[in-house]
Backbone as CSV, one residue per row, in Angstrom:
resi,resn,N_x,N_y,N_z,CA_x,CA_y,CA_z,C_x,C_y,C_z
1,ASP,3.875,-4.107,-18.693,4.890,-5.026,-18.186,5.740,-4.354,-17.109
2,ARG,6.087,-3.094,-17.313,6.898,-2.372,-16.321,6.117,-2.191,-15.017
3,VAL,4.836,-1.842,-15.133,3.997,-1.665,-13.940,3.861,-2.989,-13.199
4,ALA,3.666,-4.071,-13.939,3.508,-5.395,-13.325,4.725,-5.753,-12.487
5,ARG,5.879,-5.588,-13.045,7.105,-5.980,-12.343,7.419,-5.052,-11.175
6,ALA,7.106,-3.772,-11.340,7.324,-2.832,-10.236,6.379,-3.136,-9.069
7,ALA,5.119,-3.437,-9.389,4.134,-3.747,-8.335,4.523,-5.017,-7.593
8,CYS,4.924,-6.043,-8.319,5.311,-7.312,-7.692,6.589,-7.142,-6.876
9,ALA,7.550,-6.403,-7.409,8.815,-6.189,-6.687,8.571,-5.425,-5.385
10,ALA,7.643,-4.471,-5.413,7.344,-3.690,-4.208,6.754,-4.584,-3.120
11,GLN,5.842,-5.474,-3.486,5.244,-6.364,-2.487,6.239,-7.401,-1.983
12,TRP,7.108,-7.874,-2.869,8.137,-8.814,-2.406,9.081,-8.123,-1.424
13,SER,9.393,-6.859,-1.678,10.218,-6.092,-0.755,9.540,-5.979,0.605
14,ASN,8.219,-5.814,0.619,7.482,-5.759,1.881,7.562,-7.086,2.627
15,VAL,7.411,-8.184,1.889,7.516,-9.506,2.513,8.840,-9.634,3.249
16,ARG,9.898,-9.267,2.576,11.239,-9.422,3.152,11.487,-8.446,4.301
17,SER,10.918,-7.244,4.204,11.173,-6.241,5.241,10.499,-6.604,6.563
18,TYR,9.353,-7.303,6.503,8.649,-7.691,7.730,9.163,-9.015,8.300
19,GLU,9.989,-9.718,7.553,10.444,-11.037,7.992,11.216,-11.007,9.312
20,PRO,12.185,-10.099,9.511,12.909,-10.110,10.795,11.981,-9.936,11.998
21,GLY,11.019,-9.022,11.900,10.083,-8.819,13.000,9.205,-10.030,13.236
22,ALA,8.813,-10.698,12.145,8.005,-11.912,12.285,8.794,-13.013,12.975
23,ARG,10.068,-13.126,12.667,10.916,-14.147,13.289,11.067,-13.900,14.795
24,VAL,11.339,-12.655,15.160,11.528,-12.318,16.576,10.209,-12.468,17.334
25,SER,9.125,-12.038,16.692,7.763,-12.247,17.217,7.489,-11.522,18.526
26,LEU,8.019,-10.316,18.694,7.674,-9.508,19.863,6.373,-8.744,19.632
27,ASP,6.101,-8.433,18.367,4.884,-7.719,17.990,4.195,-8.520,16.880
28,PRO,2.962,-9.004,17.110,2.290,-9.826,16.093,1.999,-9.102,14.792
29,GLU,2.088,-7.760,14.788,1.777,-7.013,13.579,2.784,-7.281,12.462
30,TYR,4.043,-7.565,12.818,5.035,-7.853,11.780,4.632,-9.087,10.980
31,LEU,4.254,-10.136,11.685,3.838,-11.359,11.005,2.572,-11.110,10.189
32,HIS,1.634,-10.372,10.767,0.382,-10.065,10.063,0.673,-9.309,8.764
33,LYS,1.546,-8.313,8.819,1.855,-7.524,7.629,2.644,-8.330,6.601
34,MET,3.488,-9.235,7.076,4.215,-10.103,6.147,3.236,-11.000,5.406
35,ARG,2.262,-11.526,6.127,1.258,-12.394,5.503,0.413,-11.614,4.500
36,VAL,0.003,-10.392,4.863,-0.781,-9.565,3.945,0.022,-9.251,2.687
37,ALA,1.325,-9.003,2.845,2.173,-8.713,1.682,2.230,-9.909,0.728
38,THR,2.246,-11.124,1.274,2.226,-12.301,0.387,0.900,-12.361,-0.372
39,ARG,-0.191,-11.979,0.285,-1.493,-11.979,-0.392,-1.523,-10.930,-1.493
40,ARG,-1.007,-9.759,-1.194,-0.994,-8.694,-2.200,-0.122,-9.081,-3.394
41,LEU,0.980,-9.748,-3.121,1.854,-10.189,-4.205,1.144,-11.227,-5.070
42,ARG,0.435,-12.150,-4.441,-0.320,-13.140,-5.208,-1.402,-12.459,-6.050
43,ALA,-2.027,-11.424,-5.482,-3.044,-10.681,-6.236,-2.422,-9.985,-7.442
44,ALA,-1.233,-9.416,-7.260,-0.547,-8.746,-8.373,-0.164,-9.741,-9.463
45,LEU,0.273,-10.925,-9.061,0.625,-11.952,-10.047,-0.604,-12.378,-10.850
46,ARG,-1.753,-12.474,-10.175,-2.982,-12.811,-10.903,-3.393,-11.675,-11.832
47,ALA,-3.265,-10.454,-11.341,-3.686,-9.294,-12.129,-2.845,-9.127,-13.391
48,PHE,-1.564,-9.419,-13.294,-0.648,-9.220,-14.422,-0.086,-10.552,-14.924
49,GLY,-0.913,-11.588,-14.856,-0.442,-12.925,-15.205,0.178,-13.022,-16.577
50,GLY,-0.355,-12.277,-17.562,0.159,-12.352,-18.919,1.571,-11.836,-19.085
51,CYS,2.088,-11.140,-18.087,3.436,-10.580,-18.172,4.512,-11.578,-17.739
52,PHE,4.100,-12.730,-17.220,5.048,-13.730,-16.744,4.755,-15.073,-17.413
53,THR,5.766,-15.900,-17.526,5.554,-17.225,-18.093,4.711,-18.058,-17.128
54,ARG,4.052,-19.064,-17.661,3.224,-19.919,-16.817,4.074,-20.617,-15.764
55,ARG,5.252,-21.033,-16.145,6.139,-21.717,-15.200,6.493,-20.801,-14.029
56,THR,6.794,-19.540,-14.325,7.129,-18.582,-13.272,5.928,-18.325,-12.373
57,ARG,4.763,-18.123,-12.970,3.549,-17.870,-12.191,3.244,-19.048,-11.266
58,ASP,3.293,-20.248,-11.815,2.965,-21.429,-11.009,3.942,-21.596,-9.848
59,TYR,5.220,-21.349,-10.134,6.217,-21.494,-9.069,5.975,-20.467,-7.963
60,LEU,5.803,-19.212,-8.337,5.629,-18.165,-7.336,4.315,-18.331,-6.575
61,GLN,3.224,-18.597,-7.279,1.931,-18.749,-6.605,1.953,-19.937,-5.645
62,GLY,2.528,-21.051,-6.066,2.573,-22.226,-5.206,3.367,-21.988,-3.944
63,ASN,4.511,-21.349,-4.078,5.362,-21.124,-2.912,4.847,-20.004,-2.028
64,LEU,4.218,-19.001,-2.611,3.619,-17.940,-1.797,2.406,-18.456,-1.035
65,SER,1.657,-19.358,-1.650,0.531,-19.987,-0.955,1.030,-20.805,0.236
66,TRP,2.102,-21.541,0.033,2.723,-22.311,1.125,3.186,-21.381,2.238
67,LEU,3.835,-20.273,1.883,4.333,-19.324,2.877,3.179,-18.695,3.653
68,ALA,2.109,-18.323,2.952,0.947,-17.722,3.619,0.316,-18.696,4.613
69,ALA,0.281,-19.984,4.262,-0.288,-20.989,5.166,0.566,-21.139,6.421
70,VAL,1.882,-21.114,6.252,2.799,-21.217,7.398,2.613,-20.022,8.331
71,LEU,2.526,-18.837,7.757,2.317,-17.632,8.559,0.921,-17.618,9.172
72,GLY,-0.052,-18.129,8.425,-1.431,-18.124,8.898,-1.645,-18.965,10.134
73,GLU,-0.888,-20.042,10.265,-1.019,-20.894,11.448,-0.672,-20.118,12.718
74,VAL,0.375,-19.302,12.645,0.747,-18.478,13.801,-0.269,-17.358,13.995
75,ARG,-0.701,-16.751,12.900,-1.642,-15.635,12.991,-2.953,-16.048,13.637
76,ASP,-3.437,-17.242,13.310,-4.684,-17.707,13.912,-4.568,-17.765,15.437
77,MET,-3.434,-18.240,15.947,-3.237,-18.302,17.391,-3.088,-16.905,17.985
78,ASP,-2.428,-16.009,17.258,-2.297,-14.626,17.733,-3.672,-13.987,17.923
79,VAL,-4.550,-14.171,16.936,-5.884,-13.578,16.996,-6.663,-14.120,18.190
80,GLN,-6.605,-15.439,18.394,-7.342,-16.040,19.508,-6.810,-15.551,20.854
81,LEU,-5.500,-15.410,20.973,-4.921,-14.926,22.230,-5.253,-13.458,22.471
82,LEU,-5.238,-12.657,21.413,-5.540,-11.237,21.549,-6.985,-11.007,21.983
83,ARG,-7.891,-11.893,21.584,-9.313,-11.710,21.883,-9.781,-12.547,23.061
84,LEU,-8.864,-13.276,23.667,-9.260,-14.160,24.759,-9.843,-13.381,25.929
85,GLU,-9.243,-12.256,26.284,-9.725,-11.466,27.412,-11.126,-10.921,27.146
86,ASP,-11.379,-10.476,25.905,-12.715,-9.976,25.562,-13.761,-11.080,25.691
87,ARG,-13.397,-12.269,25.257,-14.347,-13.387,25.345,-14.592,-13.776,26.804
88,ARG,-13.566,-13.686,27.621,-13.737,-14.006,29.043,-14.711,-13.025,29.696
89,LYS,-14.607,-11.745,29.330,-15.519,-10.740,29.878,-16.946,-10.960,29.388
90,GLU,-17.078,-11.373,28.121,-18.411,-11.600,27.569,-19.087,-12.820,28.198
91,LEU,-18.311,-13.873,28.413,-18.882,-15.142,28.873,-18.877,-15.291,30.387
92,GLY,-18.160,-14.403,31.077,-18.121,-14.477,32.529,-16.767,-14.943,33.034
93,GLN,-16.431,-14.531,34.250,-15.123,-14.830,34.812,-15.136,-16.059,35.721
94,ASP,-16.258,-16.776,35.729,-16.301,-18.008,36.520,-15.276,-18.996,35.967
95,LEU,-14.911,-19.933,36.818,-13.930,-20.957,36.418,-12.646,-20.312,35.893
96,GLN,-12.088,-19.398,36.704,-10.879,-18.687,36.307,-9.751,-19.647,35.953
97,GLN,-9.711,-20.770,36.682,-8.670,-21.747,36.399,-8.770,-22.270,34.965
98,GLY,-10.011,-22.433,34.484,-10.223,-22.893,33.112,-9.737,-21.884,32.088
99,TRP,-10.011,-20.594,32.347,-9.541,-19.551,31.429,-8.013,-19.514,31.403
100,ASP,-7.388,-19.647,32.561,-5.923,-19.637,32.625,-5.340,-20.830,31.870
101,HIS,-5.985,-21.983,32.019,-5.516,-23.176,31.324,-5.647,-23.005,29.809
102,LEU,-6.754,-22.383,29.381,-6.971,-22.157,27.952,-5.875,-21.256,27.381
103,ARG,-5.499,-20.222,28.136,-4.425,-19.337,27.666,-3.113,-20.106,27.524
104,VAL,-2.844,-20.999,28.462,-1.617,-21.809,28.397,-1.642,-22.705,27.160
105,VAL,-2.797,-23.338,26.912,-2.918,-24.232,25.752,-2.709,-23.469,24.444
106,LEU,-3.355,-22.303,24.326,-3.213,-21.500,23.106,-1.778,-21.007,22.939
107,SER,-1.139,-20.615,24.035,0.250,-20.148,23.971,1.177,-21.268,23.521
108,GLU,0.925,-22.473,24.017,1.749,-23.608,23.601,1.563,-23.903,22.116
109,ARG,0.331,-23.815,21.653,0.075,-24.043,20.230,0.749,-22.965,19.384
110,ARG,0.703,-21.730,19.878,1.353,-20.651,19.139,2.861,-20.874,19.060
111,GLU,3.465,-21.289,20.162,4.913,-21.535,20.163,5.278,-22.643,19.181
112,GLY,4.430,-23.680,19.117,4.675,-24.749,18.156,4.581,-24.240,16.727
113,ALA,3.545,-23.428,16.441,3.373,-22.869,15.100,4.514,-21.908,14.760
114,LEU,4.968,-21.140,15.758,6.063,-20.196,15.544,7.360,-20.931,15.208
115,GLU,7.610,-22.041,15.899,8.806,-22.822,15.616,8.748,-23.411,14.211
116,ARG,7.579,-23.897,13.790,7.432,-24.422,12.428,7.622,-23.318,11.400
117,MET,7.146,-22.104,11.712,7.347,-20.974,10.797,8.828,-20.655,10.646
118,ARG,9.551,-20.614,11.745,10.984,-20.318,11.685,11.740,-21.387,10.901
119,GLN,11.349,-22.633,11.090,11.974,-23.710,10.320,11.701,-23.540,8.829
120,ALA,10.471,-23.128,8.502,10.123,-22.908,7.089,10.947,-21.763,6.501
121,LEU,11.131,-20.679,7.275,11.908,-19.537,6.776,13.394,-19.865,6.649
122,ASP,13.847,-20.888,7.358,15.236,-21.327,7.244,15.415,-22.455,6.231
123,SER,14.328,-22.915,5.649,14.371,-24.086,4.782,14.948,-23.745,3.409
124,PRO,15.486,-24.752,2.715,15.968,-24.532,1.343,14.866,-24.022,0.416
125,ARG,13.629,-24.456,0.658,12.520,-24.018,-0.194,12.350,-22.509,-0.136
126,TYR,12.384,-21.940,1.063,12.224,-20.493,1.190,13.448,-19.764,0.654
127,GLN,14.619,-20.310,0.866,15.834,-19.672,0.358,15.829,-19.617,-1.172
128,ARG,15.327,-20.686,-1.808,15.217,-20.672,-3.275,14.219,-19.614,-3.733
129,LEU,13.123,-19.486,-2.994,12.133,-18.458,-3.327,12.759,-17.071,-3.234
130,CYS,13.565,-16.843,-2.217,14.227,-15.547,-2.037,15.212,-15.241,-3.170
131,GLN,15.725,-16.259,-3.802,16.630,-16.054,-4.934,15.873,-15.846,-6.243
132,ARG,14.797,-16.617,-6.438,14.115,-16.606,-7.722,13.126,-15.453,-7.873
133,ALA,12.499,-15.027,-6.777,11.494,-13.955,-6.880,12.098,-12.657,-7.426
134,PRO,13.212,-12.149,-6.875,13.771,-10.907,-7.430,14.157,-11.032,-8.899
135,GLU,14.630,-12.212,-9.294,14.985,-12.422,-10.696,13.748,-12.325,-11.590
136,ALA,12.627,-12.862,-11.095,11.391,-12.848,-11.889,10.860,-11.439,-12.098
137,PHE,11.176,-10.522,-11.181,10.608,-9.181,-11.241,11.550,-8.157,-11.875
138,LYS,12.670,-8.612,-12.393,13.574,-7.691,-13.094,12.929,-7.241,-14.403
139,PRO,13.308,-6.062,-14.915,12.746,-5.597,-16.193,12.947,-6.629,-17.295
140,ALA,11.911,-6.822,-18.099,11.964,-7.795,-19.195,12.434,-7.124,-20.476
141,PRO,12.939,-7.892,-21.423,13.283,-7.314,-22.728,12.036,-6.795,-23.434
142,ARG,12.199,-5.979,-24.438,11.061,-5.395,-25.145,10.175,-6.504,-25.701
143,ARG,8.878,-6.372,-25.458,7.926,-7.399,-25.864,7.467,-7.203,-27.311
144,PRO,7.060,-8.304,-27.974,6.418,-8.158,-29.288,5.146,-7.334,-29.168
145,TYR,4.695,-6.779,-30.250,3.563,-5.850,-30.212,2.313,-6.486,-29.616
146,ALA,2.044,-7.751,-29.912,0.809,-8.398,-29.469,0.912,-8.968,-28.055
147,HIS,2.054,-8.853,-27.406,2.234,-9.428,-26.066,1.382,-8.663,-25.056
148,PRO,0.772,-9.379,-24.062,-0.044,-8.689,-23.045,0.713,-7.593,-22.299
149,GLY,2.028,-7.753,-22.174,2.820,-6.755,-21.472,2.911,-5.421,-22.179
150,ARG,2.524,-5.379,-23.450,2.548,-4.119,-24.199,1.231,-3.353,-24.079
151,ARG,0.235,-3.953,-23.450,-1.060,-3.286,-23.342,-0.988,-2.123,-22.362
152,ALA,-1.700,-1.041,-22.658,-1.723,0.120,-21.758,-2.340,-0.281,-20.421
153,VAL,-1.677,0.088,-19.330,-2.127,-0.339,-18.012,-3.488,0.254,-17.651
154,THR,-3.842,1.404,-18.205,-5.148,2.005,-17.906,-6.283,1.112,-18.391
155,PHE,-6.177,0.604,-19.623,-7.222,-0.275,-20.163,-7.257,-1.599,-19.408
156,HIS,-6.083,-2.119,-19.123,-6.015,-3.391,-18.398,-6.639,-3.239,-17.009
157,GLY,-6.315,-2.152,-16.335,-6.844,-1.926,-14.995,-8.347,-1.789,-14.987
158,GLU,-8.896,-1.036,-15.947,-10.341,-0.847,-16.010,-11.059,-2.177,-16.232
159,ASP,-10.547,-2.980,-17.144,-11.178,-4.277,-17.434,-11.103,-5.206,-16.219
160,LEU,-9.955,-5.229,-15.584,-9.754,-6.163,-14.483,-10.592,-5.783,-13.260
161,VAL,-10.633,-4.501,-12.922,-11.438,-4.050,-11.781,-12.916,-4.338,-12.038
162,SER,-13.380,-4.116,-13.264,-14.779,-4.402,-13.599,-15.083,-5.884,-13.440
163,ARG,-14.151,-6.726,-13.857,-14.356,-8.174,-13.747,-14.422,-8.601,-12.289
164,ARG,-13.494,-8.088,-11.473,-13.480,-8.430,-10.049,-14.739,-7.901,-9.352
165,ALA,-15.180,-6.719,-9.732,-16.389,-6.150,-9.121,-17.606,-7.008,-9.446
166,GLY,-17.668,-7.525,-10.672,-18.771,-8.395,-11.058,-18.774,-9.686,-10.257
167,GLN,-17.597,-10.267,-10.059,-17.488,-11.493,-9.254,-17.925,-11.237,-7.817
168,PHE,-17.528,-10.082,-7.289,-17.904,-9.708,-5.931,-19.417,-9.518,-5.800
169,ALA,-20.005,-8.854,-6.788,-21.453,-8.602,-6.754,-22.242,-9.907,-6.798
170,ARG,-21.804,-10.842,-7.616,-22.506,-12.130,-7.705,-22.374,-12.912,-6.395
171,ALA,-21.191,-12.861,-5.779,-21.000,-13.542,-4.488,-21.870,-12.907,-3.408
172,ALA,-22.000,-11.569,-3.440,-22.851,-10.871,-2.461,-24.311,-11.248,-2.646
173,LYS,-24.736,-11.372,-3.890,-26.128,-11.738,-4.175,-26.432,-13.143,-3.653
174,ARG,-25.507,-14.082,-3.870,-25.707,-15.447,-3.371,-25.743,-15.469,-1.851
175,CYS,-24.892,-14.647,-1.225,-24.823,-14.618,0.233,-26.090,-14.011,0.834
176,MET,-26.612,-12.970,0.227,-27.826,-12.342,0.737,-29.033,-13.261,0.561
177,LYS,-29.017,-14.061,-0.493,-30.119,-14.991,-0.738,-30.147,-16.085,0.319
178,LYS,-28.950,-16.599,0.677,-28.862,-17.648,1.688,-27.484,-17.557,2.344
179,PRO,-27.374,-16.870,3.489,-26.066,-16.587,4.099,-25.442,-17.782,4.821
180,LEU,-25.092,-18.801,4.071,-24.379,-19.936,4.643,-22.945,-19.541,4.959
181,THR,-22.331,-20.250,5.890,-20.958,-19.925,6.281,-20.016,-19.968,5.089
182,ARG,-20.155,-20.980,4.247,-19.248,-21.106,3.095,-19.463,-19.957,2.115
183,ARG,-20.707,-19.453,2.015,-20.961,-18.334,1.112,-20.407,-17.031,1.670
184,VAL,-20.504,-16.864,2.978,-19.904,-15.676,3.608,-18.391,-15.701,3.414
185,HIS,-17.807,-16.879,3.570,-16.355,-17.020,3.363,-15.984,-16.694,1.916
186,ALA,-16.774,-17.197,0.965,-16.505,-16.915,-0.449,-16.630,-15.420,-0.742
187,LEU,-17.618,-14.765,-0.125,-17.790,-13.320,-0.308,-16.587,-12.571,0.246
188,ARG,-16.094,-13.013,1.396,-14.911,-12.381,1.994,-13.706,-12.494,1.061
189,ILE,-13.514,-13.651,0.470,-12.388,-13.852,-0.452,-12.552,-12.974,-1.684
190,ARG,-13.768,-12.899,-2.236,-14.010,-12.048,-3.407,-13.766,-10.578,-3.069
191,GLY,-14.200,-10.173,-1.872,-13.981,-8.790,-1.454,-12.506,-8.470,-1.308
192,LYS,-11.759,-9.434,-0.792,-10.328,-9.246,-0.614,-9.623,-9.122,-1.974
193,LYS,-10.008,-9.982,-2.910,-9.400,-9.928,-4.244,-9.741,-8.625,-4.953
194,LEU,-10.992,-8.178,-4.790,-11.391,-6.906,-5.399,-10.596,-5.758,-4.805
195,ARG,-10.470,-5.746,-3.485,-9.743,-4.651,-2.836,-8.286,-4.623,-3.274
196,TYR,-7.604,-5.758,-3.241,-6.192,-5.787,-3.618,-6.001,-5.396,-5.082
197,THR,-6.934,-5.809,-5.937,-6.847,-5.432,-7.348,-7.054,-3.935,-7.508
198,CYS,-8.066,-3.395,-6.813,-8.325,-1.951,-6.896,-7.108,-1.141,-6.455
199,GLU,-6.456,-1.591,-5.397,-5.320,-0.841,-4.860,-4.147,-0.790,-5.833
200,LEU,-4.062,-1.764,-6.734,-2.983,-1.744,-7.731,-3.130,-0.573,-8.696
201,PHE,-4.373,-0.106,-8.882,-4.638,0.894,-9.914,-5.174,2.206,-9.339
202,THR,-4.969,2.439,-8.036,-5.533,3.629,-7.379,-5.115,4.923,-8.063
203,SER,-3.861,5.019,-8.477,-3.354,6.282,-9.042,-3.952,6.609,-10.405
204,LEU,-4.676,5.666,-11.002,-5.244,5.898,-12.335,-6.630,6.521,-12.293
205,PHE,-7.251,6.558,-11.104,-8.656,6.968,-11.010,-8.823,8.217,-10.148
206,ARG,-10.066,8.704,-10.097,-10.389,9.914,-9.333,-10.277,9.653,-7.834
207,PRO,-10.232,10.741,-7.018,-10.166,10.580,-5.555,-11.326,9.784,-4.978
208,THR,-12.511,9.858,-5.599,-13.655,9.109,-5.085,-13.402,7.603,-5.139
209,TYR,-12.567,7.196,-6.067,-12.212,5.778,-6.195,-11.528,5.295,-4.922
210,SER,-10.594,6.097,-4.386,-9.888,5.723,-3.160,-10.846,5.590,-1.986
211,ALA,-11.854,6.464,-1.938,-12.849,6.386,-0.866,-13.638,5.085,-0.945
212,GLN,-13.950,4.658,-2.150,-14.689,3.403,-2.323,-13.822,2.207,-1.908
213,VAL,-12.529,2.270,-2.198,-11.624,1.192,-1.808,-11.546,1.104,-0.282
214,LYS,-11.561,2.252,0.397,-11.535,2.252,1.863,-12.800,1.608,2.425
215,ARG,-13.938,1.794,1.755,-15.169,1.133,2.190,-15.026,-0.384,2.074
216,LEU,-14.313,-0.834,1.054,-14.045,-2.265,0.918,-13.223,-2.778,2.094
217,ALA,-12.288,-1.956,2.566,-11.458,-2.362,3.701,-12.321,-2.542,4.956
218,LEU,-13.273,-1.634,5.180,-14.176,-1.753,6.335,-15.042,-3.005,6.217
219,PHE,-15.523,-3.253,5.011,-16.333,-4.447,4.757,-15.515,-5.703,5.061
220,GLN,-14.280,-5.701,4.628,-13.395,-6.848,4.848,-13.152,-7.069,6.334
221,ASP,-13.038,-5.980,7.095,-12.821,-6.102,8.544,-14.014,-6.781,9.219
222,VAL,-15.228,-6.416,8.784,-16.433,-7.006,9.386,-16.490,-8.506,9.100
223,LEU,-16.258,-8.881,7.851,-16.285,-10.302,7.519,-15.096,-11.035,8.129
224,GLY,-14.011,-10.300,8.371,-12.878,-10.906,9.056,-13.228,-11.312,10.475
225,LEU,-14.027,-10.481,11.158,-14.483,-10.830,12.507,-15.352,-12.082,12.484
226,PHE,-16.190,-12.177,11.457,-17.032,-13.374,11.315,-16.151,-14.607,11.114
227,ASN,-15.152,-14.479,10.257,-14.263,-15.619,9.994,-13.494,-16.014,11.251
228,ASP,-13.045,-15.023,12.022,-12.336,-15.321,13.272,-13.239,-16.081,14.241
229,SER,-14.533,-15.741,14.246,-15.473,-16.436,15.119,-15.655,-17.891,14.686
230,VAL,-15.681,-18.112,13.364,-15.793,-19.484,12.848,-14.568,-20.291,13.261
231,VAL,-13.376,-19.692,13.104,-12.132,-20.366,13.506,-12.151,-20.660,14.998
232,CYS,-12.662,-19.698,15.791,-12.739,-19.880,17.242,-13.645,-21.050,17.594
233,GLY,-14.790,-21.152,16.897,-15.706,-22.263,17.159,-15.091,-23.608,16.839
234,GLU,-14.380,-23.672,15.713,-13.718,-24.926,15.335,-12.643,-25.295,16.349
235,LEU,-11.898,-24.288,16.801,-10.845,-24.528,17.787,-11.434,-24.986,19.116
236,ALA,-12.551,-24.368,19.520,-13.195,-24.749,20.784,-13.648,-26.203,20.757
237,ARG,-14.244,-26.614,19.635,-14.676,-28.012,19.518,-13.483,-28.972,19.532
238,GLU,-12.404,-28.560,18.880,-11.202,-29.399,18.854,-10.608,-29.562,20.248
239,LEU,-10.526,-28.461,20.994,-9.969,-28.521,22.346,-10.884,-29.307,23.287
240,ARG,-12.194,-29.143,23.106,-13.138,-29.906,23.919,-12.964,-31.411,23.690
241,ASP,-12.874,-31.805,22.419,-12.734,-33.225,22.101,-11.416,-33.786,22.624
242,GLU,-10.358,-32.978,22.552,-9.062,-33.420,23.088,-9.146,-33.630,24.596
243,ALA,-9.825,-32.686,25.273,-9.938,-32.789,26.730,-10.743,-34.024,27.135
244,LEU,-11.852,-34.270,26.436,-12.671,-35.437,26.736,-11.929,-36.729,26.430
245,SER,-11.166,-36.729,25.355,-10.389,-37.907,24.994,-9.325,-38.197,26.027
246,ASP,-8.627,-37.134,26.482,-7.590,-37.301,27.501,-8.166,-37.816,28.810
247,ALA,-9.412,-37.408,29.091,-10.061,-37.827,30.329,-10.637,-39.239,30.218
248,GLY,-10.628,-39.790,29.007,-11.142,-41.140,28.804,-12.641,-41.204,28.687
249,ALA,-13.299,-40.023,28.546,-14.757,-40.010,28.474,-15.258,-40.393,27.094
250,LEU,-14.497,-40.008,26.053,-14.903,-40.269,24.685,-13.702,-40.706,23.858
251,PRO,-13.897,-41.513,22.838,-12.792,-41.828,21.947,-12.366,-40.589,21.170
252,ALA,-11.136,-40.564,20.679,-10.569,-39.377,20.056,-11.371,-38.914,18.839
253,TYR,-11.944,-39.871,18.076,-12.614,-39.458,16.853,-13.943,-38.794,17.109
254,LEU,-14.448,-38.837,18.343,-15.678,-38.147,18.679,-15.390,-36.752,19.222
């Protein structure tokens, strides 16, 4: 129980520490790290779910999911803008006016997403989360003997990492059998959950364990590039359809 609350409190502290930089938005890394901290906190809540009441878990998970989605909208535009120059070099510099227009469109979308993010961070919903999260992570009173919070963290960590590794292995097997986009996405999510869970228990295992966790990070980066490409394709089709609709060539739903 003590480890659970300390781990969750540490990630919540990270969320709050990156918030000012995310608001100012001079460096996209602040927003990226704030979003990752919300994911790590959600992973910790899942890992130590028995240490919190169901009502507390549901409230925190629901609001952290909402916060991650708000941050993710800005992050998606950041990624596309950061890689726009590389894509221009790969596809050719012809139609420079088109590339310039695309940058303007993406920048406008990012500004819209950034404004919605700032409104969300100023909203009563986020302010309530900022009040309730620290309260949830305060030390709890002594638990009854059979309570999950009394279990030794070493045994809990070993069981949980094994379970996550099994889920990851099954997702990898399905993906290798037939690498559909949805299966690759599911594998990426399983890999992310395994990595975040492993990182909670790094200090309990041998140094070789940390090396294996770093390999998971590299794997996640590769699948992250694939996911960014999928998002880019969806965005390209959306912008194409908007342009054709504005030109009167096709109805909006096409």
